[in-house]
All heavy atoms as a GROMACS GRO file, in nm:
protein
  610
    1MET      N    1  10.795   3.339  -8.343
    1MET     CA    2  10.924   3.334  -8.409
    1MET      C    3  10.964   3.187  -8.424
    1MET      O    4  10.953   3.109  -8.329
    1MET     CB    5  11.028   3.410  -8.328
    1MET     CG    6  11.169   3.398  -8.383
    1MET     SD    7  11.288   3.511  -8.311
    1MET     CE    8  11.242   3.662  -8.390
    2THR      N    9  11.012   3.151  -8.542
    2THR     CA   10  11.058   3.015  -8.566
    2THR      C   11  11.207   3.005  -8.533
    2THR      O   12  11.276   3.107  -8.518
    2THR     CB   13  11.038   2.976  -8.713
    2THR    OG1   14  11.124   3.057  -8.795
    2THR    CG2   15  10.892   2.993  -8.757
    3CYS      N   16  11.256   2.884  -8.527
    3CYS     CA   17  11.399   2.862  -8.504
    3CYS      C   18  11.482   2.927  -8.615
    3CYS      O   19  11.585   2.990  -8.588
    3CYS     CB   20  11.429   2.713  -8.494
    3CYS     SG   21  11.351   2.632  -8.353
    4GLU      N   22  11.437   2.913  -8.738
    4GLU     CA   23  11.509   2.971  -8.851
    4GLU      C   24  11.515   3.123  -8.840
    4GLU      O   25  11.620   3.184  -8.864
    4GLU     CB   26  11.441   2.931  -8.982
    4GLU     CG   27  11.516   2.974  -9.105
    4GLU     CD   28  11.450   2.925  -9.232
    4GLU    OE1   29  11.409   2.808  -9.236
    4GLU    OE2   30  11.439   3.006  -9.326
    5GLU      N   31  11.405   3.184  -8.801
    5GLU     CA   32  11.404   3.330  -8.784
    5GLU      C   33  11.497   3.372  -8.672
    5GLU      O   34  11.567   3.473  -8.683
    5GLU     CB   35  11.261   3.378  -8.755
    5GLU     CG   36  11.168   3.366  -8.873
    5GLU     CD   37  11.021   3.386  -8.836
    5GLU    OE1   38  10.983   3.361  -8.720
    5GLU    OE2   39  10.946   3.427  -8.926
    6LEU      N   40  11.499   3.295  -8.564
    6LEU     CA   41  11.588   3.328  -8.453
    6LEU      C   42  11.734   3.324  -8.497
    6LEU      O   43  11.810   3.414  -8.467
    6LEU     CB   44  11.567   3.233  -8.336
    6LEU     CG   45  11.658   3.267  -8.217
    6LEU    CD1   46  11.579   3.284  -8.091
    6LEU    CD2   47  11.769   3.168  -8.202
    7VAL      N   48  11.770   3.220  -8.571
    7VAL     CA   49  11.909   3.208  -8.615
    7VAL      C   50  11.949   3.328  -8.702
    7VAL      O   51  12.060   3.379  -8.691
    7VAL     CB   52  11.931   3.074  -8.689
    7VAL    CG1   53  12.066   3.070  -8.758
    7VAL    CG2   54  11.920   2.958  -8.590
    8ARG      N   55  11.856   3.375  -8.784
    8ARG     CA   56  11.886   3.492  -8.868
    8ARG      C   57  11.908   3.618  -8.784
    8ARG      O   58  11.982   3.707  -8.824
    8ARG     CB   59  11.773   3.517  -8.968
    8ARG     CG   60  11.779   3.424  -9.087
    8ARG     CD   61  11.691   3.475  -9.200
    8ARG     NE   62  11.551   3.487  -9.158
    8ARG     CZ   63  11.455   3.403  -9.193
    8ARG    NH1   64  11.481   3.301  -9.272
    8ARG    NH2   65  11.332   3.420  -9.151
    9GLN      N   66  11.845   3.627  -8.668
    9GLN     CA   67  11.856   3.745  -8.582
    9GLN      C   68  11.962   3.731  -8.473
    9GLN      O   69  11.990   3.827  -8.401
    9GLN     CB   70  11.720   3.771  -8.514
    9GLN     CG   71  11.605   3.793  -8.608
    9GLN     CD   72  11.620   3.918  -8.692
    9GLN    OE1   73  11.685   4.014  -8.653
    9GLN    NE2   74  11.562   3.915  -8.811
   10LEU      N   75  12.022   3.614  -8.460
   10LEU     CA   76  12.108   3.583  -8.346
   10LEU      C   77  12.227   3.678  -8.332
   10LEU      O   78  12.255   3.728  -8.224
   10LEU     CB   79  12.156   3.438  -8.354
   10LEU     CG   80  12.218   3.383  -8.227
   10LEU    CD1   81  12.120   3.387  -8.111
   10LEU    CD2   82  12.265   3.240  -8.250
   11SER      N   83  12.295   3.705  -8.440
   11SER     CA   84  12.413   3.793  -8.433
   11SER      C   85  12.375   3.932  -8.384
   11SER      O   86  12.440   3.988  -8.295
   11SER     CB   87  12.480   3.801  -8.571
   11SER     OG   88  12.593   3.884  -8.564
   12ASP      N   89  12.268   3.987  -8.440
   12ASP     CA   90  12.223   4.120  -8.397
   12ASP      C   91  12.175   4.117  -8.252
   12ASP      O   92  12.194   4.213  -8.178
   12ASP     CB   93  12.113   4.173  -8.488
   12ASP     CG   94  12.167   4.215  -8.625
   12ASP    OD1   95  12.287   4.244  -8.635
   12ASP    OD2   96  12.087   4.220  -8.720
   13TYR      N   97  12.113   4.006  -8.211
   13TYR     CA   98  12.069   3.993  -8.072
   13TYR      C   99  12.190   3.994  -7.978
   13TYR      O  100  12.192   4.068  -7.879
   13TYR     CB  101  11.989   3.863  -8.053
   13TYR     CG  102  11.950   3.838  -7.909
   13TYR    CD1  103  11.848   3.912  -7.850
   13TYR    CD2  104  12.016   3.742  -7.833
   13TYR    CE1  105  11.814   3.889  -7.717
   13TYR    CE2  106  11.981   3.720  -7.701
   13TYR     CZ  107  11.880   3.793  -7.643
   13TYR     OH  108  11.846   3.772  -7.512
   14ILE      N  109  12.291   3.917  -8.009
   14ILE     CA  110  12.412   3.912  -7.926
   14ILE      C  111  12.480   4.048  -7.921
   14ILE      O  112  12.528   4.091  -7.817
   14ILE     CB  113  12.509   3.803  -7.978
   14ILE    CG1  114  12.448   3.665  -7.952
   14ILE    CG2  115  12.646   3.816  -7.912
   14ILE    CD1  116  12.522   3.552  -8.020
   15ASP      N  117  12.480   4.119  -8.034
   15ASP     CA  118  12.544   4.251  -8.042
   15ASP      C  119  12.460   4.362  -7.980
   15ASP      O  120  12.505   4.475  -7.969
   15ASP     CB  121  12.573   4.287  -8.187
   15ASP     CG  122  12.680   4.199  -8.249
   15ASP    OD1  123  12.757   4.135  -8.173
   15ASP    OD2  124  12.688   4.193  -8.373
   16GLY      N  125  12.336   4.330  -7.942
   16GLY     CA  126  12.248   4.431  -7.884
   16GLY      C  127  12.196   4.530  -7.987
   16GLY      O  128  12.165   4.645  -7.955
   17ALA      N  129  12.185   4.484  -8.112
   17ALA     CA  130  12.147   4.573  -8.221
   17ALA      C  131  12.002   4.557  -8.267
   17ALA      O  132  11.962   4.618  -8.365
   17ALA     CB  133  12.241   4.549  -8.340
   18LEU      N  134  11.923   4.478  -8.196
   18LEU     CA  135  11.784   4.457  -8.236
   18LEU      C  136  11.693   4.561  -8.172
   18LEU      O  137  11.717   4.606  -8.059
   18LEU     CB  138  11.734   4.318  -8.194
   18LEU     CG  139  11.793   4.198  -8.266
   18LEU    CD1  140  11.731   4.070  -8.210
   18LEU    CD2  141  11.771   4.207  -8.415
   19GLU      N  142  11.586   4.594  -8.242
   19GLU     CA  143  11.483   4.680  -8.186
   19GLU      C  144  11.410   4.602  -8.076
   19GLU      O  145  11.404   4.479  -8.079
   19GLU     CB  146  11.384   4.722  -8.295
   19GLU     CG  147  11.448   4.806  -8.406
   19GLU     CD  148  11.491   4.944  -8.356
   19GLU    OE1  149  11.420   5.002  -8.272
   19GLU    OE2  150  11.597   4.991  -8.400
   20ARG      N  151  11.353   4.673  -7.982
   20ARG     CA  152  11.289   4.611  -7.865
   20ARG      C  153  11.186   4.503  -7.901
   20ARG      O  154  11.188   4.397  -7.839
   20ARG     CB  155  11.226   4.721  -7.778
   20ARG     CG  156  11.167   4.667  -7.650
   20ARG     CD  157  11.277   4.626  -7.554
   20ARG     NE  158  11.216   4.556  -7.441
   20ARG     CZ  159  11.269   4.452  -7.380
   20ARG    NH1  160  11.385   4.406  -7.417
   20ARG    NH2  161  11.209   4.396  -7.280
   21PRO      N  162  11.097   4.524  -8.000
   21PRO     CA  163  11.000   4.418  -8.031
   21PRO      C  164  11.067   4.287  -8.074
   21PRO      O  165  11.020   4.178  -8.039
   21PRO     CB  166  10.917   4.477  -8.144
   21PRO     CG  167  10.930   4.625  -8.129
   21PRO     CD  168  11.068   4.647  -8.076
   22LEU      N  169  11.178   4.297  -8.148
   22LEU     CA  170  11.249   4.175  -8.189
   22LEU      C  171  11.319   4.110  -8.070
   22LEU      O  172  11.325   3.988  -8.061
   22LEU     CB  173  11.349   4.205  -8.300
   22LEU     CG  174  11.295   4.197  -8.442
   22LEU    CD1  175  11.402   4.237  -8.543
   22LEU    CD2  176  11.243   4.059  -8.473
   23VAL      N  177  11.373   4.191  -7.980
   23VAL     CA  178  11.436   4.136  -7.859
   23VAL      C  179  11.333   4.055  -7.780
   23VAL      O  180  11.362   3.943  -7.736
   23VAL     CB  181  11.496   4.248  -7.771
   23VAL    CG1  182  11.539   4.194  -7.634
   23VAL    CG2  183  11.614   4.315  -7.841
   24VAL      N  184  11.215   4.110  -7.766
   24VAL     CA  185  11.108   4.040  -7.692
   24VAL      C  186  11.074   3.908  -7.761
   24VAL      O  187  11.061   3.804  -7.696
   24VAL     CB  188  10.984   4.131  -7.680
   24VAL    CG1  189  10.865   4.053  -7.626
   24VAL    CG2  190  11.015   4.251  -7.590
   25ALA      N  191  11.064   3.911  -7.894
   25ALA     CA  192  11.031   3.789  -7.969
   25ALA      C  193  11.142   3.685  -7.956
   25ALA      O  194  11.116   3.566  -7.936
   25ALA     CB  195  11.005   3.823  -8.116
   26VAL      N  196  11.267   3.729  -7.968
   26VAL     CA  197  11.381   3.637  -7.955
   26VAL      C  198  11.383   3.574  -7.816
   26VAL      O  199  11.396   3.452  -7.800
   26VAL     CB  200  11.515   3.710  -7.985
   26VAL    CG1  201  11.633   3.626  -7.939
   26VAL    CG2  202  11.527   3.741  -8.133
   27GLU      N  203  11.367   3.657  -7.713
   27GLU     CA  204  11.374   3.606  -7.577
   27GLU      C  205  11.255   3.514  -7.544
   27GLU      O  206  11.273   3.416  -7.471
   27GLU     CB  207  11.384   3.722  -7.479
   27GLU     CG  208  11.522   3.788  -7.489
   27GLU     CD  209  11.541   3.909  -7.401
   27GLU    OE1  210  11.442   3.958  -7.341
   27GLU    OE2  211  11.655   3.956  -7.394
   28ALA      N  212  11.140   3.543  -7.600
   28ALA     CA  213  11.025   3.453  -7.581
   28ALA      C  214  11.053   3.318  -7.646
   28ALA      O  215  11.023   3.212  -7.588
   28ALA     CB  216  10.899   3.516  -7.640
   29HIS      N  217  11.111   3.320  -7.765
   29HIS     CA  218  11.143   3.194  -7.832
   29HIS      C  219  11.249   3.117  -7.754
   29HIS      O  220  11.237   2.996  -7.732
   29HIS     CB  221  11.190   3.220  -7.975
   29HIS     CG  222  11.220   3.094  -8.050
   29HIS    ND1  223  11.122   3.023  -8.116
   29HIS    CD2  224  11.335   3.024  -8.066
   29HIS    CE1  225  11.177   2.915  -8.171
   29HIS    NE2  226  11.306   2.914  -8.141
   30LEU      N  227  11.354   3.188  -7.710
   30LEU     CA  228  11.461   3.123  -7.634
   30LEU      C  229  11.409   3.059  -7.506
   30LEU      O  230  11.458   2.954  -7.464
   30LEU     CB  231  11.572   3.223  -7.602
   30LEU     CG  232  11.658   3.267  -7.719
   30LEU    CD1  233  11.745   3.386  -7.678
   30LEU    CD2  234  11.742   3.153  -7.771
   31ALA      N  235  11.312   3.122  -7.443
   31ALA     CA  236  11.258   3.070  -7.317
   31ALA      C  237  11.188   2.935  -7.337
   31ALA      O  238  11.184   2.854  -7.245
   31ALA     CB  239  11.160   3.171  -7.257
   32GLY      N  240  11.140   2.911  -7.458
   32GLY     CA  241  11.067   2.787  -7.482
   32GLY      C  242  11.135   2.688  -7.574
   32GLY      O  243  11.080   2.582  -7.602
   33CYS      N  244  11.254   2.722  -7.623
   33CYS     CA  245  11.321   2.634  -7.720
   33CYS      C  246  11.462   2.602  -7.672
   33CYS      O  247  11.554   2.682  -7.685
   33CYS     CB  248  11.325   2.700  -7.857
   33CYS     SG  249  11.398   2.594  -7.984
   34HIS      N  250  11.476   2.482  -7.619
   34HIS     CA  251  11.607   2.440  -7.565
   34HIS      C  252  11.715   2.439  -7.673
   34HIS      O  253  11.828   2.480  -7.649
   34HIS     CB  254  11.595   2.302  -7.501
   34HIS     CG  255  11.725   2.249  -7.450
   34HIS    ND1  256  11.787   2.300  -7.338
   34HIS    CD2  257  11.806   2.152  -7.498
   34HIS    CE1  258  11.901   2.235  -7.319
   34HIS    NE2  259  11.915   2.145  -7.414
   35ARG      N  260  11.681   2.393  -7.793
   35ARG     CA  261  11.782   2.386  -7.900
   35ARG      C  262  11.834   2.524  -7.937
   35ARG      O  263  11.954   2.543  -7.955
   35ARG     CB  264  11.726   2.314  -8.022
   35ARG     CG  265  11.708   2.165  -7.996
   35ARG     CD  266  11.668   2.091  -8.119
   35ARG     NE  267  11.542   2.145  -8.172
   35ARG     CZ  268  11.479   2.098  -8.276
   35ARG    NH1  269  11.527   1.995  -8.340
   35ARG    NH2  270  11.367   2.151  -8.317
   36CYS      N  271  11.745   2.621  -7.949
   36CYS     CA  272  11.790   2.757  -7.984
   36CYS      C  273  11.869   2.820  -7.870
   36CYS      O  274  11.964   2.893  -7.893
   36CYS     CB  275  11.671   2.845  -8.023
   36CYS     SG  276  11.610   2.808  -8.189
   37HIS      N  277  11.830   2.788  -7.746
   37HIS     CA  278  11.906   2.839  -7.633
   37HIS      C  279  12.046   2.780  -7.634
   37HIS      O  280  12.144   2.849  -7.603
   37HIS     CB  281  11.833   2.807  -7.502
   37HIS     CG  282  11.873   2.896  -7.391
   37HIS    ND1  283  11.989   2.879  -7.319
   37HIS    CD2  284  11.814   3.008  -7.342
   37HIS    CE1  285  11.999   2.974  -7.229
   37HIS    NE2  286  11.895   3.054  -7.241
   38LEU      N  287  12.057   2.655  -7.672
   38LEU     CA  288  12.188   2.591  -7.685
   38LEU      C  289  12.272   2.656  -7.794
   38LEU      O  290  12.393   2.677  -7.777
   38LEU     CB  291  12.168   2.442  -7.715
   38LEU     CG  292  12.275   2.345  -7.670
   38LEU    CD1  293  12.300   2.356  -7.521
   38LEU    CD2  294  12.235   2.204  -7.706
   39VAL      N  295  12.208   2.691  -7.906
   39VAL     CA  296  12.278   2.762  -8.014
   39VAL      C  297  12.329   2.896  -7.964
   39VAL      O  298  12.444   2.934  -7.989
   39VAL     CB  299  12.186   2.780  -8.137
   39VAL    CG1  300  12.248   2.874  -8.239
   39VAL    CG2  301  12.154   2.646  -8.201
   40LEU      N  302  12.246   2.968  -7.889
   40LEU     CA  303  12.289   3.097  -7.832
   40LEU      C  304  12.407   3.078  -7.738
   40LEU      O  305  12.509   3.148  -7.749
   40LEU     CB  306  12.173   3.163  -7.758
   40LEU     CG  307  12.209   3.289  -7.678
   40LEU    CD1  308  12.257   3.400  -7.770
   40LEU    CD2  309  12.090   3.335  -7.594
   41ASP      N  310  12.396   2.984  -7.645
   41ASP     CA  311  12.505   2.960  -7.550
   41ASP      C  312  12.634   2.922  -7.621
   41ASP      O  313  12.742   2.971  -7.588
   41ASP     CB  314  12.468   2.848  -7.452
   41ASP     CG  315  12.369   2.894  -7.346
   41ASP    OD1  316  12.345   3.016  -7.334
   41ASP    OD2  317  12.314   2.807  -7.276
   42THR      N  318  12.624   2.834  -7.719
   42THR     CA  319  12.742   2.790  -7.793
   42THR      C  320  12.805   2.905  -7.870
   42THR      O  321  12.927   2.920  -7.872
   42THR     CB  322  12.704   2.675  -7.889
   42THR    OG1  323  12.648   2.569  -7.811
   42THR    CG2  324  12.826   2.624  -7.965
   43THR      N  325  12.721   2.986  -7.932
   43THR     CA  326  12.772   3.102  -8.006
   43THR      C  327  12.842   3.200  -7.914
   43THR      O  328  12.952   3.248  -7.944
   43THR     CB  329  12.657   3.171  -8.082
   43THR    OG1  330  12.594   3.077  -8.168
   43THR    CG2  331  12.708   3.288  -8.165
   44GLN      N  332  12.782   3.226  -7.799
   44GLN     CA  333  12.844   3.318  -7.703
   44GLN      C  334  12.975   3.260  -7.649
   44GLN      O  335  13.074   3.334  -7.633
   44GLN     CB  336  12.748   3.349  -7.589
   44GLN     CG  337  12.633   3.438  -7.632
   44GLN     CD  338  12.531   3.460  -7.524
   44GLN    OE1  339  12.494   3.369  -7.450
   44GLN    NE2  340  12.482   3.583  -7.513
   45CYS      N  341  12.979   3.131  -7.624
   45CYS     CA  342  13.104   3.066  -7.580
   45CYS      C  343  13.211   3.078  -7.687
   45CYS      O  344  13.327   3.108  -7.656
   45CYS     CB  345  13.080   2.919  -7.547
   45CYS     SG  346  12.999   2.890  -7.390
   46THR      N  347  13.173   3.057  -7.810
   46THR     CA  348  13.268   3.066  -7.921
   46THR      C  349  13.327   3.207  -7.930
   46THR      O  350  13.448   3.223  -7.949
   46THR     CB  351  13.200   3.028  -8.054
   46THR    OG1  352  13.150   2.895  -8.042
   46THR    CG2  353  13.296   3.037  -8.171
   47ILE      N  354  13.244   3.307  -7.916
   47ILE     CA  355  13.290   3.446  -7.919
   47ILE      C  356  13.388   3.472  -7.806
   47ILE      O  357  13.496   3.529  -7.828
   47ILE     CB  358  13.171   3.543  -7.914
   47ILE    CG1  359  13.089   3.534  -8.043
   47ILE    CG2  360  13.218   3.686  -7.890
   47ILE    CD1  361  12.953   3.602  -8.036
   48LEU      N  362  13.354   3.429  -7.686
   48LEU     CA  363  13.443   3.449  -7.572
   48LEU      C  364  13.576   3.378  -7.590
   48LEU      O  365  13.683   3.434  -7.561
   48LEU     CB  366  13.376   3.400  -7.443
   48LEU     CG  367  13.265   3.487  -7.387
   48LEU    CD1  368  13.196   3.415  -7.271
   48LEU    CD2  369  13.318   3.621  -7.341
   49LEU      N  370  13.570   3.255  -7.638
   49LEU     CA  371  13.694   3.179  -7.659
   49LEU      C  372  13.780   3.242  -7.767
   49LEU      O  373  13.903   3.248  -7.753
   49LEU     CB  374  13.661   3.034  -7.695
   49LEU     CG  375  13.600   2.951  -7.582
   49LEU    CD1  376  13.551   2.817  -7.635
   49LEU    CD2  377  13.701   2.932  -7.469
   50ALA      N  378  13.719   3.289  -7.873
   50ALA     CA  379  13.795   3.353  -7.981
   50ALA      C  380  13.862   3.481  -7.931
   50ALA      O  381  13.979   3.506  -7.961
   50ALA     CB  382  13.704   3.383  -8.099
   51ARG      N  383  13.789   3.558  -7.855
   51ARG     CA  384  13.848   3.682  -7.800
   51ARG      C  385  13.961   3.650  -7.705
   51ARG      O  386  14.066   3.715  -7.709
   51ARG     CB  387  13.740   3.763  -7.730
   51ARG     CG  388  13.646   3.831  -7.824
   51ARG     CD  389  13.542   3.912  -7.749
   51ARG     NE  390  13.449   3.973  -7.842
   51ARG     CZ  391  13.329   4.014  -7.809
   51ARG    NH1  392  13.287   4.002  -7.684
   51ARG    NH2  393  13.250   4.068  -7.900
   52ALA      N  394  13.942   3.552  -7.619
   52ALA     CA  395  14.046   3.517  -7.522
   52ALA      C  396  14.169   3.460  -7.592
   52ALA      O  397  14.281   3.488  -7.552
   52ALA     CB  398  13.991   3.417  -7.421
   53ALA      N  399  14.147   3.383  -7.696
   53ALA     CA  400  14.259   3.319  -7.766
   53ALA      C  401  14.346   3.422  -7.838
   53ALA      O  402  14.466   3.400  -7.854
   53ALA     CB  403  14.206   3.217  -7.866
   54HIS      N  404  14.288   3.533  -7.878
   54HIS     CA  405  14.362   3.633  -7.954
   54HIS      C  406  14.401   3.755  -7.871
   54HIS      O  407  14.456   3.850  -7.925
   54HIS     CB  408  14.282   3.677  -8.076
   54HIS     CG  409  14.254   3.566  -8.171
   54HIS    ND1  410  14.349   3.474  -8.209
   54HIS    CD2  411  14.142   3.529  -8.236
   54HIS    CE1  412  14.296   3.387  -8.292
   54HIS    NE2  413  14.171   3.417  -8.310
   55SER      N  414  14.372   3.750  -7.743
   55SER     CA  415  14.405   3.862  -7.657
   55SER      C  416  14.555   3.872  -7.637
   55SER      O  417  14.623   3.774  -7.611
   55SER     CB  418  14.338   3.846  -7.521
   55SER     OG  419  14.381   3.947  -7.434
   56THR      N  420  14.607   3.992  -7.650
   56THR     CA  421  14.749   4.015  -7.626
   56THR      C  422  14.770   4.098  -7.499
   56THR      O  423  14.882   4.128  -7.463
   56THR     CB  424  14.814   4.087  -7.745
   56THR    OG1  425  14.745   4.211  -7.768
   56THR    CG2  426  14.811   4.002  -7.870
   57ALA      N  427  14.660   4.134  -7.433
   57ALA     CA  428  14.670   4.217  -7.314
   57ALA      C  429  14.715   4.137  -7.191
   57ALA      O  430  14.760   4.195  -7.094
   57ALA     CB  431  14.536   4.284  -7.286
   58LEU      N  432  14.703   4.006  -7.197
   58LEU     CA  433  14.742   3.922  -7.084
   58LEU      C  434  14.872   3.849  -7.114
   58LEU      O  435  14.901   3.817  -7.228
   58LEU     CB  436  14.634   3.816  -7.058
   58LEU     CG  437  14.497   3.866  -7.014
   58LEU    CD1  438  14.398   3.751  -7.010
   58LEU    CD2  439  14.505   3.933  -6.878
   59ALA      N  440  14.944   3.822  -7.008
   59ALA     CA  441  15.064   3.739  -7.022
   59ALA      C  442  15.021   3.601  -7.070
   59ALA      O  443  14.909   3.557  -7.042
   59ALA     CB  444  15.137   3.729  -6.888
   60GLU      N  445  15.108   3.534  -7.142
   60GLU     CA  446  15.075   3.404  -7.203
   60GLU      C  447  15.018   3.305  -7.104
   60GLU      O  448  14.917   3.240  -7.131
   60GLU     CB  449  15.198   3.346  -7.272
   60GLU     CG  450  15.177   3.209  -7.334
   60GLU     CD  451  15.072   3.208  -7.443
   60GLU    OE1  452  15.053   3.309  -7.511
   60GLU    OE2  453  15.006   3.102  -7.460
   61ASP      N  454  15.080   3.290  -6.986
   61ASP     CA  455  15.031   3.192  -6.889
   61ASP      C  456  14.893   3.231  -6.835
   61ASP      O  457  14.807   3.146  -6.815
   61ASP     CB  458  15.131   3.172  -6.775
   61ASP     CG  459  15.162   3.300  -6.699
   61ASP    OD1  460  15.155   3.409  -6.759
   61ASP    OD2  461  15.194   3.291  -6.579
   62ARG      N  462  14.868   3.360  -6.814
   62ARG     CA  463  14.737   3.407  -6.766
   62ARG      C  464  14.630   3.389  -6.873
   62ARG      O  465  14.518   3.351  -6.844
   62ARG     CB  466  14.744   3.554  -6.724
   62ARG     CG  467  14.852   3.585  -6.622
   62ARG     CD  468  14.816   3.546  -6.484
   62ARG     NE  469  14.739   3.654  -6.426
   62ARG     CZ  470  14.668   3.640  -6.318
   62ARG    NH1  471  14.665   3.525  -6.256
   62ARG    NH2  472  14.599   3.737  -6.268
   63ARG      N  473  14.668   3.416  -6.998
   63ARG     CA  474  14.575   3.400  -7.109
   63ARG      C  475  14.536   3.253  -7.124
   63ARG      O  476  14.419   3.220  -7.142
   63ARG     CB  477  14.637   3.453  -7.239
   63ARG     CG  478  14.541   3.456  -7.356
   63ARG     CD  479  14.601   3.528  -7.476
   63ARG     NE  480  14.721   3.468  -7.526
   63ARG     CZ  481  14.724   3.362  -7.607
   63ARG    NH1  482  14.613   3.304  -7.643
   63ARG    NH2  483  14.838   3.314  -7.649
   64ARG      N  484  14.633   3.162  -7.116
   64ARG     CA  485  14.607   3.019  -7.127
   64ARG      C  486  14.515   2.971  -7.014
   64ARG      O  487  14.421   2.897  -7.036
   64ARG     CB  488  14.738   2.940  -7.128
   64ARG     CG  489  14.719   2.792  -7.159
   64ARG     CD  490  14.850   2.715  -7.173
   64ARG     NE  491  14.943   2.736  -7.062
   64ARG     CZ  492  15.053   2.811  -7.066
   64ARG    NH1  493  15.086   2.875  -7.176
   64ARG    NH2  494  15.132   2.823  -6.961
   65LEU      N  495  14.540   3.018  -6.892
   65LEU     CA  496  14.456   2.982  -6.778
   65LEU      C  497  14.313   3.033  -6.797
   65LEU      O  498  14.217   2.960  -6.773
   65LEU     CB  499  14.516   3.038  -6.648
   65LEU     CG  500  14.440   3.009  -6.520
   65LEU    CD1  501  14.434   2.858  -6.494
   65LEU    CD2  502  14.506   3.080  -6.403
   66LEU      N  503  14.298   3.155  -6.844
   66LEU     CA  504  14.166   3.211  -6.870
   66LEU      C  505  14.094   3.130  -6.976
   66LEU      O  506  13.976   3.096  -6.962
   66LEU     CB  507  14.178   3.357  -6.913
   66LEU     CG  508  14.048   3.426  -6.955
   66LEU    CD1  509  13.948   3.426  -6.841
   66LEU    CD2  510  14.077   3.567  -7.002
   67LEU      N  511  14.164   3.096  -7.083
   67LEU     CA  512  14.105   3.017  -7.190
   67LEU      C  513  14.059   2.880  -7.139
   67LEU      O  514  13.949   2.835  -7.171
   67LEU     CB  515  14.206   3.000  -7.304
   67LEU     CG  516  14.158   2.937  -7.433
   67LEU    CD1  517  14.040   3.013  -7.490
   67LEU    CD2  518  14.271   2.932  -7.533
   68GLU      N  519  14.140   2.816  -7.057
   68GLU     CA  520  14.102   2.686  -6.999
   68GLU      C  521  13.977   2.699  -6.913
   68GLU      O  522  13.887   2.615  -6.919
   68GLU     CB  523  14.217   2.629  -6.916
   68GLU     CG  524  14.334   2.581  -6.999
   68GLU     CD  525  14.457   2.547  -6.915
   68GLU    OE1  526  14.449   2.553  -6.790
   68GLU    OE2  527  14.561   2.517  -6.975
   69LYS      N  528  13.968   2.806  -6.833
   69LYS     CA  529  13.852   2.826  -6.748
   69LYS      C  530  13.726   2.854  -6.831
   69LYS      O  531  13.618   2.805  -6.800
   69LYS     CB  532  13.877   2.939  -6.649
   69LYS     CG  533  13.972   2.900  -6.539
   69LYS     CD  534  13.989   3.010  -6.437
   69LYS     CE  535  14.082   2.962  -6.327
   69LYS     NZ  536  14.087   3.054  -6.215
   70LEU      N  537  13.741   2.933  -6.937
   70LEU     CA  538  13.628   2.961  -7.025
   70LEU      C  539  13.580   2.833  -7.094
   70LEU      O  540  13.459   2.809  -7.103
   70LEU     CB  541  13.664   3.066  -7.129
   70LEU     CG  542  13.672   3.210  -7.080
   70LEU    CD1  543  13.733   3.298  -7.188
   70LEU    CD2  544  13.536   3.260  -7.040
   71GLU      N  545  13.674   2.752  -7.141
   71GLU     CA  546  13.636   2.626  -7.206
   71GLU      C  547  13.563   2.535  -7.108
   71GLU      O  548  13.462   2.474  -7.142
   71GLU     CB  549  13.759   2.556  -7.262
   71GLU     CG  550  13.816   2.624  -7.383
   71GLU     CD  551  13.950   2.564  -7.426
   71GLU    OE1  552  14.018   2.498  -7.345
   71GLU    OE2  553  13.986   2.586  -7.544
   72ALA      N  554  13.611   2.527  -6.986
   72ALA     CA  555  13.547   2.443  -6.884
   72ALA      C  556  13.407   2.495  -6.854
   72ALA      O  557  13.312   2.417  -6.841
   72ALA     CB  558  13.632   2.438  -6.757
   73ALA      N  559  13.391   2.624  -6.844
   73ALA     CA  560  13.260   2.683  -6.815
   73ALA      C  561  13.164   2.656  -6.931
   73ALA      O  562  13.047   2.623  -6.908
   73ALA     CB  563  13.273   2.834  -6.791
   74CYS      N  564  13.212   2.666  -7.053
   74CYS     CA  565  13.128   2.639  -7.169
   74CYS      C  566  13.085   2.492  -7.171
   74CYS      O  567  12.968   2.460  -7.196
   74CYS     CB  568  13.200   2.672  -7.299
   74CYS     SG  569  13.209   2.849  -7.330
   75ARG      N  570  13.179   2.401  -7.145
   75ARG     CA  571  13.145   2.258  -7.143
   75ARG      C  572  13.044   2.229  -7.033
   75ARG      O  573  12.950   2.151  -7.053
   75ARG     CB  574  13.271   2.174  -7.122
   75ARG     CG  575  13.351   2.154  -7.249
   75ARG     CD  576  13.458   2.048  -7.233
   75ARG     NE  577  13.554   2.078  -7.127
   75ARG     CZ  578  13.659   2.156  -7.140
   75ARG    NH1  579  13.684   2.214  -7.256
   75ARG    NH2  580  13.742   2.176  -7.040
   76ALA      N  581  13.056   2.293  -6.919
   76ALA     CA  582  12.965   2.270  -6.807
   76ALA      C  583  12.823   2.318  -6.842
   76ALA      O  584  12.726   2.263  -6.793
   76ALA     CB  585  13.015   2.342  -6.682
   77ARG      N  586  12.813   2.419  -6.928
   77ARG     CA  587  12.683   2.472  -6.968
   77ARG      C  588  12.625   2.397  -7.087
   77ARG      O  589  12.515   2.426  -7.130
   77ARG     CB  590  12.695   2.620  -7.003
   77ARG     CG  591  12.722   2.706  -6.883
   77ARG     CD  592  12.737   2.850  -6.916
   77ARG     NE  593  12.621   2.899  -6.988
   77ARG     CZ  594  12.615   3.017  -7.044
   77ARG    NH1  595  12.719   3.097  -7.040
   77ARG    NH2  596  12.507   3.057  -7.107
   78GLY      N  597  12.700   2.305  -7.143
   78GLY     CA  598  12.651   2.229  -7.258
   78GLY      C  599  12.691   2.288  -7.389
   78GLY      O  600  12.652   2.240  -7.494
   79GLY      N  601  12.770   2.394  -7.390
   79GLY     CA  602  12.819   2.455  -7.513
   79GLY      C  603  12.954   2.400  -7.547
   79GLY      O  604  13.001   2.304  -7.489
   80CYS      N  605  13.021   2.464  -7.638
   80CYS     CA  606  13.158   2.432  -7.682
   80CYS      C  607  13.173   2.288  -7.724
   80CYS      O  608  13.186   2.196  -7.659
   80CYS     CB  609  13.261   2.467  -7.579
   80CYS     SG  610  13.259   2.643  -7.538
   0.00000   0.00000   0.00000
């Protein structure tokens, strides 16, 4: 699998919508490609941050604290 092919499959991979052979190919590529792993981490961080930013289930101060912690965790992992 090339980097370009991985990027095309990334959304379905994150959503758990890929067939098993494609999951194996994506994970094999991710294991050996730091740049694609970074793209995956960054994409997952972005999704988490977007969900947290728009959540109405938490009180404003709790939501802000959660968002700050998620951003810090993403920065520590090299994403965001």
